[in-house]
N, C-alpha and C positions, 0 to 999 in steps of 0.2 A: 504494500500500500504506500502511496506517496504521502507527502506532508499534507496536513490539514490546512486548507486555505484560511487565511485570517478573515474575520467577519467585520461587518459594520455593526457597532453596538447601538441599540435603540433603548433609551431609558424611558420607563413608564413611571408616572407618579399619580397626578390627578388628571389623567387622560386615558382612562381605562376602556379603550375602544380600538377597533381596527378601521372603522369608516371615518372619513374626514380627519385622518391622522397624518399630518404632513411629514413627520419624522419617519413613520413606518413606511409611508408611500415612497419617500426618497430612498430609503434603504432597499426596499424591494426593487425599485427601478434601477438600482446600481448593478444589478445582476451579480451581486456578491452574496456570500452567506450572511445571514442576519442573526444577531444574538440579542434577543429582547430580554431586558432585565427590569424587574420591578424593585424599587428600593423603598423600604420603610425606614425613613430617616427621622429618628426622634432624638438624635444625639448631636447634630450640628448646632452651632451657636444660634440662638434665637428661634429655633424651630419649636412650635407649639404642638405637643402631642395631641392627636385627635381624641375626641370624647368617646365614651363607651358605645353610644348608639351608632356613631360613624364607624367605629371599628367593626361592629356587626355588619354594616352595609359593605364596608371594604372587603371583608372576607368573601361575601357572596359575589361581589363584583369581580374580584380577582378570579374566582372559580369560573365565571363566565368568560373572562378574558383568556384564561388558560385554554379552555375548550376551543375558542375561536382561533387562537394562534396555532394550536395543535392541528386543527382542521386545515388551516392555511399552509402548514408545513414547517412551522418553527415553534419550539417549546418556549415557555416563559420561565426564566430563572428568578426565583424569589430570594431577595437578600434583605438583611437588616443591618443598619450601620450608617456611618457618615458617608454621604454621597461621594466625596472625594476619595475616600478609602476604597469604597466598593468599585468605583471606576478604575482606580489605579490597579487593583487586583485583577479586574476583568481584562484590562489591556495587557498586563504581564502574562496572564495565563493564555490568552487567545492570540496575542500578537496583533490585535486590532489597531488600525491607525485612524479610524473615523468613529466619532461618537455623535449621535444625533438625539435631540429631544424636543419636546414642545414646551413653549415658554410658560413660566409661572409668574404670578404678580404679587403674591404675598412678599413684602419686603425682605424678610429673612430668607425665604426660598429663592427669590430673585437674586439676592446677593450670593448665595451658594452657587447658583448656576453661572453667574457672571464670573466668579472666581474660577470655577471649573473651566469655563471657556478660555479665559486668559492663560491658565496653567497648561491646558492642552495645546494651545497654539504656540506657547513659548517652547514647547517640546516638538514643534513642527508637525503636530498631529492636526487632523481636521476636526473641528467642532462647529456644529451648526444647530441653530434653534429655529423653531417654526411657530406660527400662530395657531389658534384653535380654541383657546379658552375665552377670548374676548374679541369683539368686533373691532376695537380700537386699541392702539398702543398708547398707554398713559403717558409715556415719555414724549410722545410726538404731538398729541392733541393739546394745544395751548391756547390761552386767551390772547387777545390782541396785544397785551403788554408782555406776553411771554411767560405768564404764570400758569397755574392750574385752576380749574374751575371749582368754585365753592358753592355755586347755586345750580340746582338741577335744570331749570328751564333753559338758560343759555348753553349749558352743557349739552342738553338733548338736541338743541338746534344746531350746535356745532357738529355734533356726532352725525346728525342726519345729512347735513350739507357737505361734510368733508370725507365721510367714510362710505364707500360703496361696498356693501357686503359681497364677498367673493362667493362663487359657487362651491358647494361641498366637494371634497375630493373623494373619488370612488375608492372603495377598498381594494387592496391588491388582490389580483386573481389567485396568486400563490406567493408564498414567502419561502425562499430557499434557506432552510435551517442550517446552522453551523454544526459541523460533525464532531467538534471537540467537546470537552467536558469542563464545565465551570460549576463547582460545587455550590448548591443552593439549598434552600429550606423547603420542606413540605409546607403546604398551606397551613395546616394545623399548627405547625411550629412557630408561626407568627403570633399565635395566641391572641387572636382578635375576637373570638367568640366568648360570651359570658358562660360560665359553667356552674359555679356554686354561689348563688342559684342561677339558673338559666331563666332570665326575665324577658327573653326575646320573643315569646309567643305572639304578642300583639303585633310586633314588627313583621313577623313572618306572615301573619294573616293579612297585613295591610299593603305589602310592597313586593315587587319583583325586581331586585337589584340587577344591574348588568346592562350591557348594550342592547340586548334583545328586548328587555323590559322597557328601556327608554324609548326605543323605536315604536313599540306597541302602544305605549302611553301617549306618545305624540300623535300617532294615527287616530287613536280613540278621541283625543282631545279635539283635534281639528274637525273630526267627523261628527262628534256628538255634543261638544260643549262650547266650541268657539263662538257660535252664532249668538249665544246668550251670555257670553263671558262678562261683558261690561256690567250687566245687572246682577248676575248670579254670583260673581266672585266675592261679593260682600256678605253673602248669606251662609253662615257657617253650617246650618243644618242641611245644606244642599251640596252635592258634589259638583261644584261649579268652577273649581280652579284647575289649573293644568296638571298639577302633580308632578311637574318636571324638575322641581328645584333640587332634589337629591341627585337626580341623574346629571344635571348640570354641574353640581358641586364636585362630583367624582369624574367629570369629563367623559361620561358614557354617551353624551350627545353634545353637540356644539351649537352656539348661537346661529352659525351659518346654516346648519341643517334645519333648525327651527324656522328661520326666516325663509328658507327655500320652500318649506311646507306651507307657509303663510302667503306665498306670492299670489295665489289665485283667490285669496279672500280679501275683500275691501270694505267690509262692514265695520261697525263700531267695535265689535268684539275683537277683531284682528288688530285694529288700531290701538285699542287699549292694551292688548297683550304686547305689542311692540314697545309701548311705553314702559311696561314692566321690565322688558329686557334692557331697555335703556337705563332704567333705575339701577339694575344690577351693574351695568357698565359704570355708572356714576359712583357706585359704592367702591368699585375697584379703583377708579380714578382717585378717589379720596384716600384709600388705603395706600396706594402706590406712593403718593406724595406726603403721607402722614404715617410713617412706620409704627407709631405708638398709638394708633387709633383705638385699640382695645384697652389701653392702659391709662390714657390721659384724655381729658376733655379737649375736644377740638377747639372750643372757645376757652382760652386760658382762665378767664374770670370764674368759670364754674369749678375750677379746682379748689376754690375757697368754700364751696358749698358744704354745709355741716350735715352730713348724713347721719342717720340713726343706726346704731348697731343693735339690732333686735333679732337674735337668733330664733326665738320662738315664733315671731311673726314671719320671718323668712321661711322657716320650715312649714308653717301653715300654708303659705303661698305655694311652695314647691309641691306639697302633697295635695293641693286642691281642696283645702279646708279653710278658706278665708271667710266663708259665710256669704259670699257674693256669687250666685250661681253661674253667671257667664264666665267669671274668672276661673272658678273651680272646674267648670266643664273644660275650658281650654287646657288647664294644667293637667287634668286627667287624660285628656286626649293625647297630650304630649307624652306623658309617661307610658301610655299603652301602645301608641303607634309610632313614637319617635317624630311626630310632626304635629303642628298646630295651625289651624286656619289663620290666614294673615290678619284679618280684621280682629280676631280674638288675641293674636299676639300683641297688637297695639293696646288693646284694652287691658290685658294682663300686665304688660310692661308699665303702662301708665299707673295702674294700681300699685305695683311694687314701688315705683319711683316716687309718685306724688301723693298717694294715700298713705303709704307706709314710710316714706322718706328713706328708703333703703337704697344704697348705692347701685346705680345702673350696672356697675361692673359685676356685682353679685348675680344679677339677672342674666347678664351676658354669659357668665361662666356656667350657669345652670343650663342655659340653652345650648351652649357649646358641648356640654356633656350628654344632653338628652335628645338633641335633634339629629335626625339622619341627614338633614340638609344644612348642618352647622357649617356656615361659610365664613372664611376669614375676613371677608369684606362686608357682606350683607349683615352679618350678625352684629358687629360693633357699630357699624354705621346706622343701623336701624335703632339700636338701643340709644345711641346718642341723639338720634332724631327725636325720639319720644322724650328723652330727658331735657331737651332744649339746649344741650351743650354742643351739638354737632353742626355740620355744615347744612345750610338750608333747613334748619331744624324747625320742628313744631314750636310755635311761640310758647314761652314759659307759662303763660296763663291758660294754655289749652290743657285742661285736665278732664279726662274722660269720666263721665258719670257711669259707673258700671251698670246701674239699673236702667238708665235711659238707653245706653248702648245695647243692652240685652233686649229691651222692648222694641227697639228700632230694627235690629238686624236678626233677631230670633223671636219674632212676635208671638208665634205659636208655641215657643219653648221646645221645638223639636230637638235642637242641639243640646240644650240643657237636660232634657229628659233622657237623652241617650247616655250622657256622660255623668249625670248626677241622678241616678235612678232612685235614690232615697227620697227625692221630692217630686218624682214623676207624676204622682196622682194629684198634685195641687192644680187648681184651676189656672187657666192661662194668665189671669190678671195678677196672680201671686207667684207664679213660677220664677220670676226674676227678683222677687222681693218677699220671700216667705215670712219674714218678720212682721209684715203688715197684715197677714191673714189672722182671722179670729181663732180663738182656741178651738172652736167647733170645727172650723175648716181644716185646721192643722190635724185635729184628731181624725177626721174623716179620711184625710190623705195619709194617715199613719206617720206623721211628722211630729217629732218632739225636738224643738229647737234647743241646742246645747247638748243633745244626746244623740239622736239619729242623724242630725245635721247641725253644724255649728251656727251659733249666732254670729253676726258680723264681727270681725276682730277689730274693726275700727268704724267709726261713724264717718261716712263719706263727706258730709257737708262740713263737719268740724275739721276733717283731714284736709279738705280743700283749702280752707282758710289758713291752716297751718302751713301748707305747702306754698301758698301765695306769699305769705310773710317770709318764709325761708328763701324763696327765689328772689324776692325784692331786695333782700339783704345783700345779695351778691351782685346786683346790678348797679350800674353807675347812674342810671336815670330811670324814671317811671313814666316815660312818654307813652307807653302802650297801656297804661292802667285803665283809661276809659273804655277801651275795647274789652278788657278783661271782664268788666261788669256785664257786658252784653253776651259773653260766651259761657256763662255759668252752666248752661244746660247742654254743653257739648257731650 
């Protein structure tokens, strides 16, 4: 037998797909052997280990990617460690002179890849990166003064006018696998799944991770849900959202593939969904230019905010035992399925931040650990938006009333009844505010406040006044206070 030909190395991280994969396509087109490597890097400086729900998703997504690559002709090597160390070992073992990957935009991960590219090129090796995660390059899209965008509307206009989404790249018809041996791990050895206890039953019932699941969900969304998306997306009791967020988070599908599927649709639903994709781009734009977005307030004055340290209240919120049904329904949906409806995310976040005055970073960390779509950009950007400390944030005086929000977006209580079954028999008029029901009504519904379902852990109206006072204390002026009085019923 002759010598084994050196391969092109393709790195996989948050791009767990074979379609619309620029790095894989370029490697396959080279007509050289291909060595695909997935790297679980939780050791490089600044890298944030993914949460428990995301680890569950990652396991199943990798299983799908392994099957797809094996079918195409090349196996996937699973590695754990620092990216630079894994690549150095792979080059030494295989003799590869080319390393390809798809770009990442989390600042710590982008720094790792930039350093890797410099190191490889200094050694006169080929290192190339490709797009796929975003429609725009955050380093290139700039304001007229050469800075980055801090407000969504001008950002979205600039994105629309300056970025022409490319067509998706076809999957390679075959991938010539490398015949050598690079020692890797079995999927189970990555230890991504929960075991003692295994709490993932609800996730398994709710999701199909992987590229095939992403493509199927996109097809179902555009065929069944898109036409009514603008209206139904805010109704948590209805399956009216896309369900694509975790698939995007793990790169099982790209924005280019989604936009291509939307091309033939021109109604309000398609237009609204394109705006949601643009909001995701905006979040990454902010993160790229603000590496500490999850740790520090985007608006520095909010670092002086006096948060309450209340472990008991935080735990009640996390467990869905706040006494406010719409909040509790969302938190229980999150725990069971690894996902929460977007409207309810805003309500639950506002409750934690403004009713309980608990640091938004505590909420961001809980979502990071429990969401299957925990995204390094969307998660902190959205929490800061609700807190009023972020870019283009909700005004500090916008404090969601959980009862009114529940009555508006879940008027029949369908969502609450599903996730808070202990109050399911209450009449519609009380299902969002059981404490207003008479003793007879509560008895007929089998509800004993404080026992079968908690009384509210805080009075919203008093909490709102407390939050307004705390927010005003960190602001240099009160020019928006007249508006605040008009928005009490938000």
